[in-house]
MARVO-433783 format. One record per residue: residue in one letter; x, y, z of N, C-alpha, C in turn. Coordinates in pm, whole numbers, plus 50000, padded with zeros to 5 digits. Example, Ala and Ser with C-alpha at 12.3 -4.5 7.8 and 13.67 -1.06 7.14 Angstrom:
# MARVO-433783
a513194943150780512304955050780513204967050780/s512854977550708513674989450714512905000350787/
***
This chain:
# MARVO-433783
m159731385335982160241385735860159211391835763/k159751401735677159091408235579158411400435472/v157391405635411156701397835287157661397335192/d158511406935159159411405035042160441394335075/d161001393735208161891382535227161301368335209/i160021368435260159301355635245159311351735091/n158771360335002158661358734862160131354534808/k161151361434844162511358534806162791343734838/t162481340434977162861326835002162141316534921/i160841318034887159961308134825160451308934679/l160911320034627161311319434489162621312034475/k163571314834566164681306134574164461290434576/e163741286334668163341273334674162811267634557/s161851275234493161181269934376162081267834258/d163161279934253164061278534140164871265834128/e165301261134280166101249934289165251236334249/e163961237734277163151226134232162981224434078/e163001239234014162781238033884164091235133813/k165121237433861166541232233814166511217433805/e166021210833903166051196733910165111189333802/d164021197033770163071192533674163421194533530/e164441205133511164871209033376165251198933282/p166031188933320166351177333220165171170733170/k164151167933268163041160833217162091168533128/q161981181833166161261189233082161881191032949/s163241193332947163931195332809163571182432725/k163841169932782163481157932689162061158632651/l161211161432737159801161932695159491172832584/k160221184032584159951193432486160441187932358/y161491181132349162021176732222161011166232164/v160461158032255159451147132213158301155032159/i157731165532228156731175032171156841180332023/m158221182932011158661190631902158531180031774/i159071167931807158921156331714157611154431672/l156721152631769155331148231744154641160031670/g155061173831701154371183331635154911183931502/c156091180931462156381177231320155591167531254/l155581155931304154681144731250153261148731224/l152821157531329151481160331316150951165231191/m151791171931116151371178631000151971171130865/f152581158030883153171150730773152171146930673/g151101138830725150091135630635149311148030573/n149111159530642148431169630596149161176330492/n150451179030490151311184530388151411174330267/y151511163130292151801153430178150431152630088/s149361152530172148111152530092147631164030028/f148011175730083147571188630033148161190429899/d149371185929870150011189329718149591177029632/n148841166729662148551156529568148131161429434/p147271170829426146861175029295148011180729217/q148901188729272150101194829215151101184029141/a151251172829216152031160329171151261153529057/l149991155529060149131147428952148451156728840/q148881168928838148351179128758147951174228612/k148821170028537148671163328407147671152428414/q147951142728501147041130928521145611134128542/l145441144628637144011147628674143221154028556/t144181163228487143191169828378142991159028260/k143881148928246143741137528152142551129628199/d142761122528309141831112628369140361118528390/l140331129128437139051134128468138391143828360/d139171146828261138821155328149138261168228207/i139301175028254139021189128308140051198228257/s139671211928276140601221528228141511226128333/i142441234728299143381240828402142691247528516/s141611256428474140821263928561139951254428664/n139461243028608138821234428694139741228028785/y140951222528725141991217228812142251228028929/n142561240928899142801250629024141691250529121/l140521246929086139461247629185139581236429305/l140471227429273140861217929383141611225329485/y142311236429460142981244129537142161255329606/s141381260929511140541272029547139391266529646/a138961255829610137741248829704138561245329838/f139731243829842140401241329963140421253230056/s140601266629977140841277630072139661287830083/f138601285430001137261293530015136671292930145/p136461279930210135861278930334136681286330445/n137931285930437138831291530535138831306730553/i138171313030446138051328030459137121330830592/f136241321130633135501323430742135831314830869/l136171301330824136221290530918137591290931011/t138681296730960140031296631031139641306731163/l138961318131138138571324731257137701317231345/i136751309331322136051301831413136881290931481/g137671284831388138761276231448139761281731559/g140081293331529140891300031620140271301931748/i139001306531744138041308931867137831296531945/i137751284331859137441271531917138701266631997/i139971270031941141071266732008141411275232142/d140921288132144141181296132241140161292032352/f138841289332322137941285532409137791272332468/l138021261932385137901247532420139151242232442/g140311247932408141571241532427142221237432287/v143611238432297144391234632184144351220432160/r144411212032262144281196832257143051192032180/f141881197932218140781194232153140661198632006/g141301209731966141331213031824142331204631752/i143361199831803144371190231735143671178931715/i142931171231804142311159831778141101161031667/l140291169831685139211173231602139701175331451/f140641183331439140911187331308141771175531234/s142571168231310143291156531250142461145931209/a141241143231296140231133631245139711137931127/i139181152031112138561155730989139431153130871/i140671155930879141661154630753141701141130706/v141571130830805141451116630766140261113930687/v139201117730732137931115730662137921123230519/a138421135930512138331142930393139281136830288/q140441133430330141411126730240140871114530188/t140111106330259139451094130215138321099330105/i137631108330121136671113430009137361117329899/v138411123729899139281127129780139621115029725/a140171105529794140811092629717139661086229650/l138381083329720137351078329656136871084529516/g136871098429524136611105329406137621102629291/g138951102329317139841099729222139841084229181/a139521076029270139511062229230138251058829115/f137301066029160135961064929058135961076428951/k136971084828961137191095328847136021104428848/i135431107728963134341116528961134951130329042/f134871140528956135491152729002134951159329112/w133571159129107132821167729220132951161629355/i133141146729351133391140829492134841145229540/m135801146929449137111150229498137071164729544/l136031173029473135951186429521135441188429653/i134311180229693133821179829818134741176629929/g135631167229899136771161629978137801171830007/r138061180629911139111190629925138441202730013/i137081205229992136491216230076136711211430220/i136361199330246136361193130398137761194630443/f138721190430349140091189130388140511205030430/g140151213530351140491227030377140051232930500/c138801229030528138181234130666139061229730771/a139641217830779140391212630890141801216130890/s142461215030759143891216930758144511230230796/e143941242030759144321254630799144151255630948/n142991250430999142841251531141143811241231224/l144331232131172145321224031233146501229431241/v146881238031132148001247531128148121257031245/i147001262331275146661272231389146951265331522/a146361251731537146461245431654147841241331678/q148641236131563150011234131587150841246831644/a150731256531571151351269931630151021271731776/a149761271731817149411274031929150191265032041/i150141252832013150881242432093152331243832109/i152821247431995154431250131989154671262332074/g153801271532053154071285932124153821283132285/k153091274832324152851269932469154111264032518/w154841256132442156141249332489157291256432478/f157351266032372158551272532335158241287632324/r158581294732424158471308432422159661316432416/g159671329932391160691339132388161681335432289/k162991336032330163921333532218164201318432171/e163271310532205163151296232152162331294932027/l161441304632021160161302131935160631301431790/s161611309331738161911309131577162781295231571/t163591291931674164201277831659163381267131653/a162271267231733161471255731733160601255331601/i160091266331563159381266731432160341262331312/g161571265531335162531261231232162661246131214/y162601240831320162711225731335161381219331291/i160321225631335159001221231309158571220231158/m159041228431088158581229230960159321219330881/t160391213130941161291205030856160721193030794/v159991185230884159521174130835158091174030738/p157261184930777156261188330666156691190130537/e157881199730538158391202430400158921189330333/l159471180530417160041167330359158771160430300/a157721160330374156481153530346156041158830200/s156001172930180155721179630042156701174729940/a157931173029965158931167929875158721153429846/a158421145829954158121132729912156921130229829/n155851138929845154651137529754155171140629612/s155931151829584156411154529455157181142629394/f157951136629466158841124429417157941113129409/l157221109529502156641096029496155251094929421/t154411104229444153141105029386153201101829241/p153861107829152153951104529000154421089828977/i155341086029067155931072429038154831063329078/l154031063329182153001054929225152061054629102/y151581067629050150721067328939151181059228814/e152511061328781152961053728671153101038828692/s153321035028815153501022328849152251013128844/y151121019728906149851012028908148841018928810/e149151029328734148361033328631146931038128655/g146931045828767145631051228807145801059628932/l144751067728969144721077729078144601070529222/a143941058029222143531052329343144861050129439/y145841044229386146951041429468147611052629536/p148101062029458148671074929513147911081829606/l146531082429594145601090329688145331081029809/f145151068429796144881062529922146191060130012/f147321060629942148561060730023148621073630107/s148121084230054147951096130129147061095430265/v145981087030240145081084430345145821077130478/i146631067530433147651060530517148491069430619/l148941080330541149871089730603149021098030705/c147861102430655146971109430730146491102030870/v146361090430853145921081330990147281082231073/f148411079231013149571081331104149841095631175/s149511105131100149561117931171148591119031280/f147421112531258146331113931366146881106431494/v147351095431465148141089531594148841096831655/c149811104231584150901113631652150181123831717/a149011128631661148271139631734147711133731869/v147151122531877146601116131997147651115432105/v148931111032052150051108932144150541122832202/l150571132132120150961146932155150051152232262/c148901151232242147751155832331147821148232465/i148161134432467148131129132599149411132032689/l150541135532606151711139632674151411153732730/d150901161932660150541176232701149651177332814/k148701167832803147721167632930148431162333049/k149231151333035149991146033154150941155533211/n151581163933128152601174033173151761184633257/e150571188733203149801197333280149241194033416/l148921179833412148491174633542149561174333641/n150661171233595151911169533678152321183433749/k152041193833675152351207633715151331212333820/l150111206733802149101210433903149361202434035/k149831190034028149991183534127151331190534226/g152251195734167153261201334235153091215434278/q151901222134266151711234134314151541235634447/f151941247734510151891249234646150361252134697/i150071248134819148781250434882148951265134931/i147891273334907147871285734940146661289035035/e146641300035091145551304035191144401306535102/e143121303935161141721305435090141641319935042/q142101330035119141851343335063142651344034936/e143911339434939144831341734813144211332334704/e143571323334735142961313534631141801319434548/e141021326534649139851334334574140441346434488/e141371353534539141791363634463142541358034349/g143311348534356143981342634235143001337834128/e141831331834174140731326934077140251338733989/e140101350034062139671362433982140721366333888/q141971366333932143091368833844143081360133723/k142971347133755143041337333654141951338233547/d140831342533592139711345333486139971357533405/d140591367433482140871379633381141921376933277/i142771366533318143931363633218143631354233109/e142831343533148142531331833050141341334232988/r140321340233017139101342732943139451352232825/v138961347732708139061356132585137871363432578/s137981377432537136891386532511137101394232377/f135931396932336136041404532206136771417032207/k137031422732326137471434732348139111432332311/d139551421632359141011415932336141271415832178/i140281410432105140451409831962140411424031895/k139551431731943139301446031888140561453131918/n141231450932015142531458032052143841453731995/l143671444031900145081439431824145371452031750/n146741454131776147301466531723147711467131583/g148241480731524148501480831393149511472431347/t150581469331413151581460431384151191448331344/f150231441431418149511429331388148961428831250/w148271438731216147521439731093148481441530978/i149581450130999150571450630887151191437030873/l151551429730968152201416330953151141406830888/v149891408230903148951399930848148911401930693/l148971413230657148951418430518150401410930439/i151481412230514152751407730467152621392630448/c152091386430555151961371730549151011366830427/t150131374230416149071370130317149721371630191/l150411382230147151071383330023152121374530002/t152911371730105154081362730087153721348330064/l152701344330153152211330130146151441328630001/g150731340429967149951339629839150901339329712/s152161342129730152991339929621153791327629618/y153761320429721154331307729718153471296329692/i152421294829770151601281029759150761282729626/p150241292129590149461293129458150471291029342/f151651295929351152721292429239153061278029227/l153291270929340153501257129356152421248229298/d151091254229325150001246229277150081243429136/d150511251729057150541250228916151991246728862/a152891245328962154371245728918154701233028841/n154101220628855154141209828782153901212228641/d152661218128594152521221028454153441232728411/f153881241628498154741252528466156041248128409/l156601237828493157991232428444157781224528328/q156591218228303156441209028170156341217628053/e155481229528069155191237527951156181247527913/k156831253028031157681264728001159131259327991/f159491249928076160871245528080161141232428023/q159921227127979159991213127883160441201927968/f160191200928105160571188328169159431178128129/t159741165628155158831154928146158111153728276/n156861146428282156101144028404156971140628519/v157621129428497158431123728610159621135828652/q160221139528549161341149428576160701161228661/a159691166028620159091177828688158741174228831/g158151162028855157891158128996159181158029091/k160391152729023161551152729091162151166829114/v162001174029021162561189429035161811197229138/l160561193229154159631200429246160091196329395/t160661187229407161301184229546162211195329592/i162651201829504163951210629535163381223229635/p162281229929617161911239929713161651234429848/y160901223729843160681218129976161851212430050/l162871207329986163941202330032164771214030094/m164821224030014165681236930048164921243230173/a163701242630176162931248630299163201240430425/a163281227030417163611217730515164961218430576/i165851219630471167351220530513167691234730579/t167221245030530167731258230573166941262630702/s165611258630714164951263230815165501260330976/p166331248830981166811247431119168041256031139/f168611261531035169651271331045169181287231075/f168141289930994167461303030997166831304531131/g166121295431181165431297931313166421300731428/p167481292531465168241295831556168931309631536/y169421312331421170151325831400169331338131419/i167861336031385167241348031399166851347931545/d166711338431633166581339531774167901344931845/k168941343631778170281348631850170491362431821/v169941367631694170351381431655169141391131671/g167911384731653166811393631651166631399731523/k166441412831508166331421331386165411414531292/r164171411431339163261404031272162611412031143/r162621425931164162061433531045162931433330927/k164191431730954165221431230841165091418830783/f164691406930853164721394630788163321393430713/i162351400430761161071401230688161311407330552/l161911418830555162361426130441163011416530324/i164081409930384164811400730305163981389930245/t163081384930321161971375930270161271379330148/c160591392030159159911397430053160641400929936/v161911404929960162841407829835163111394429754/l163521384129843163841372429786162571366429705/f161411366929752160291362329678160021370229550/t160261383729553160081392029437161011389729330/l162401387029365163401385829263163181371129200/t162871362029286162601348329244161561347129146/h160421351129172159271351229067159711358728945/f160541370028961160761377928848161601368928759/a162611361228810163451352528751162761341228665/f161611335728735160881326328655160191333328539/g159941346528540159271353428445160261354628316/i161411359128346162311363528229163261351528181/m163241341628254164271329028204163811323728077/p164581319327992164251313427858163631300627875/n162791298127773162021284927772163031275027748/g162511261627785163311249727748162891246127600/e163451235127547163231230527426162661215227439/h161961211527353161451196527350162761188127365/g162901179727448164191171127476165391175727548/s165301190027573166331197527616165771207027729/p165451203327837164771211227945165691221428006/n165251234828037166111243928092166371240928248/w167491234128261168011231528405168321241928485/f168561254928431169011265328514167541269728596/s166471265428583165241268228652165301261228790/i166291253428810166501248728949167021259729042/i167651268928983168291279729079167241288029147/p166251294529070165141300129127164311291429233/l164241279029195163321269329282164031268029425/m165401268329417166171269229542166061281029626/f166091291829559165641304229646164191304929688/l163361298929608161961299629651161791291229775/g162431279429794162271272529912163001278930044/s164031284529998164661292930133163961304730161/s163281310430070162471322030101161351317530206/y160711307230163159661301830244160061297530382/a161371292030395161711287930534161981302830611/l162511313830548162581325230628161201330130664/y160221328830573158791333330608158331325730726/s158571312030735158051305330866158761309130990/c160131311230982160871313131088160891326531142/v160541336331056160491350631120159141357431135/l158291353831029156851359331024155891354031129/i155961339631136154931331831222155341336431367/p156621334331408156931338731549156651352531575/s156661362831479156401376231498154921379131534/i154031371031481152701372731517152421369031660/q153161357831701152851354731844153531364831939/y154581371831909155211380731996154341392832015/i153461397131927152901410131937151311408431988/v150881395232014149581394032065149551387532198/a148521389432279148591382932422148381366632389/e149111359432489148991345832457147671340032459/k146791344532535145411339032539144501341132405/v145081348732316144301351032198145031347132078/v146231339132105146941335331989146121326731890/g145331317731927144551310431836143561318131750/t142981329131806142081336831747142881347331650/a144031350731695145001358131610145421351931469/f145781338331495146121330331385144871327631296/g143711327131353142431323431288142271337231199/l142411348331243142371359831166143331359931056/l144621356131075145571355530973145181345630879/g144711334030919144291323530813143261328730732/m142281335730785141161341030700141791348830594/f142701358930620143231367630509144001358630418/e144811349430469145501341530371144711332830277/s143631327530342142641320530262142211328930144/v141951340430156141381347730042142451347529931/a143771350929961144751348929870145021335029810/l144931326029896144881311029843143701307729753/a142621313029765141451309629700141361316629564/f141891329529559141751336729436142991338329348/f144231335929396145321337229334145481324929226/p145071313329267145061302829172144301304429052/i143041309229088142051312428968142751322228880/l143311333828934143851344028862144961338028759/a145831330428825147001324828749146421315128642/g145411306128670144871299728567144301307428456/y143651319028491143141327428395144261334028304/i145291337128353146321344028287146961334028189/v147041321228225147641311628129146701308928022/e145421305728053144271302827944144231314227841/k144351326727895144191337927800145281342927722/s146491335727743147681338227672147671331527535/d148521336727447148641330427315149141315827320/n150201313027410150571299727442150911297427595/p151181284827632151381284627766152651289827820/e153701289327724155031294927763154921308827798/i154151317127716154041332027737153361332727865/g152261323727879151161325427997151981323528134/y152841313728126153551310828263154701320928288/s155151327928180156091338828205155401349028273/n154091351928222153221361428279152771358928422/v152761345728452152381342428596153521344528691/g154711344128632155971347228719155851362128753/f155551370128645155701385028677154431387328758/f153331381028769152171383628838152441380928984/f153161371029020153581366429167154841377129208/s155481380429108156621389629154156061403829201/g155021407329125154201420729155153551419329309/i152971407129333152341404829461153461406029569/s154501399829552155631400829647156191414029663/f156211423329556156731435629576155851444329677/f154561441129675153701448929757154031444329917/g154511432129929154891428230062156201438030111/i157031440830009158191448630050157591463130097/i156531469030021156051481730059155531481330211/f154691470930238154241469530372155331466330475/t156331459930437157541458630544158021470930565/l158371479230455158991493430489158141501430572/s156871499230574155911508130665156161504430808/l156681493030832156941490930979158341498931016/y159121503330929160241511730962159801527630962/f158851530630878158521544430854157171550130930/f156351541030935155091544730987154631536331102/d155301526631138154961518631264156311515231337/k157231523831344158371523031408158221519931554/k157361527731618157211525731757156481512831805/g155581509731712154821495131751155721482331711/s156481482731609157231473331559158581470631604/m159111481631671160591479931703160921468331808/v159771463431870160101452231969160331438931892/l159971438231756160331426931682161851425731661/d162581437031672164041436631644164821431931777/f164171430731888164781424731995165031410431989/v166131407032078166531393532054165431383432139/n164941389032238163611382032310162671393032326/p161721394032244160691405432259159941404532387/e159841392932447159101390632577160001393932691/d161281396132680162211398532796163181407432745/p163051419632693164151428932636165231431832745/s166391433232685167391438432772167331453532811/e168131458232909167941472132957168311481132833/l169171478532761169591485532644168371487732533/e167711476632527166471476432440165421482632490/k165201482432625164021489332698164441504532691/k165571508832687165871522132681165751527832537/m165941518932441165751522532295164131524432277/l163281515332333161861516632324161401529332384/r161921532432508161341544332573161811556632499/t163041557332439163681567932348162761570432250/t162351559932162161541560132037160261566632082/k159651562432186158431567032232158451581332259/s159291585132318159731599832371159741609232243/e160171602632137160541610532009159211614631937/s158311603731968156921605931899155941613631973/s156231619232086155261627132162155921638532246/s155211648432269155921659732335156521655832482/d157351664232513158151660632645157191660732765/d156171668932765155381670432871154551657332881/e153991653732775153211643032761153881631332796/d155011630032766155711617332777156101615632911/d156501626832987156771625533126155811621533213/e154651627933173153391625233240153011610433236/s152951605133111152651592033085153661581533154/s154841586133148155881578333184155751573433344/e155381585933415155231584333554154001576033595/e152891578833514151651571833535151921556033502/d152671554133402152891538933358153841533033455/s154871541233505155721535333609154911529733731/d154051540433774153151537033893152231525733884/d151821525833766150771514933727151391502233728/d152631502233653153311488633637153861484233768/q154321491733866154821487533993153581482034071/s152421488434073151251483034146150941469634087/k151111468833952150591454233899151511444733925/v152901448133920153881438233952153831434134092/k153541444134187153441440834329152291430834350/k151131432834289149931426034312150161411834259/v150891410934138151261396734086152141389234169/c153271396534209154151389534281153991388434432/k152741387334464152401386134609153061373234668/s152981362034603153571349934650154051340934524/y154981334434523155421324334405154351314834370/a153631311134466152451301334468151501306534378/s151021319134400149921324434304150311327334177/l151751329734164152161330934024152201319333952/k152661307934011152761294533933151401288333915/s150591289234009149351281034003148261288133926/k148541301433912147511307433814148131311733689/k149251309033658150021309333524150191322733493/l150531332533594150741346633573151981349233509/l152981339333514154221341233466154311344633318/t153211340233243153131343033095152091353433079/s151501360333170150461369833158151021382733074/p150221387532990150501399132912150861410132997/l150431412533123150681420533218152291421033258/l152841409733255154251410133284155091409633164/r154541410333044155451411632934156021424432919/s157381425332876157851438732866157341445532749/r156791438732655156141447432543154921453832587/s154271448832694153061454532745153391465432842/l154401463032918154841472933022155491484432962/y155751484832844156591495632783155731502232662/n154481496432644153711501832526153111514632572/
***
């Protein structure tokens, strides 16, 4: 019997075994998804505590708007460097280690923040926010890495669409409950320590998530085939080549990745820093009361939570991610422009029409999460996902650190808060407009590298999509060079595939099925 026939037999038998395990794996994936949601519940609720208590903090601690914004800038400044370190930690020491570590740090950090608020000591709160920021952004990276591990290909946007629902509900709950808790107990202690309890709950979910992930990994190892000693040694060498991260891998991140990083930075930078001051924004410009502003601010979070489970599956179904990225940036630009030009409210008669752009703001963020975050994972090798998100977090942290300071400066230097906040709307609209420019560059300057984002499943393109990709590449080079490189690529790809497909046992035991060597985006680059 030929080797190819043996491999076909092995693959056929293994496929039958996998079909029997599919129901169990499917149930476990949904459990992982739920725990992944709850993993960020305490983090998101606690992150926006200052936003829900903006007026109360400036009054009780006797601080200015600029000092208040330091609670967010201090959160982001350390991440300019530490998210990259966190991403490397996740890649080298494992995603489970990162989840447990960063979840535990968040509990400690929020406890420090609560103590600072209870004793009305601003610098203690600031220290707590710095520690909180060091762990929070890295926990987001770890969450993205473990979800990417369980949901690949055309499931990824769908998974992230559901994953972001619960954290957004947490942010909405913070905007709604925190001012009520403050009014009920007349102090900062109760609302802040309630956040600590939620962080502990999320830590427990993190532990359970890691236990299930570890157990699933061990079960897979037990079910692997025993192979010959020679194949084992060869497989170990291949495994080392695939799983070990090197700085060469980081250096070789392509231009599409860096363009997406800039788009993500500008997009997220026009969302979170705006909401940081949104409570005061609604009170000063649109004349809502403190409690009304807290309730109205649940709208963007609820809209993000409601729309993301629909956006994710739809994007996975149709692809066209570059188009959705462009729509995201346009929506952010128009939404912030609307905040700038909308008329002010009057005392006792708030401008309720401001709810409309808040709804679009939440929907825009849902699109951002469902299309841009998966796009990052599609264009980098799986083994450097953590490091790639670390680099993304580093750039985003620059925006999250400086944009709140600039927004506070714009308000303080204006003749009155109403004009100041109108100018803040124009400021964030301008930031989002630059995102549109970078998105257009994906079509005109990076068409060859970014076309894969339009595929329904970038990791397993259809024959028509493969043909489109080859056609685009041939247009960007001379016919002779294209023919020569195509022949070399074809021979090289065939040798790689034959080497990798030596037996199903080596494929499964060495995790080569997810190797960048077998990804279509690598084969046709």
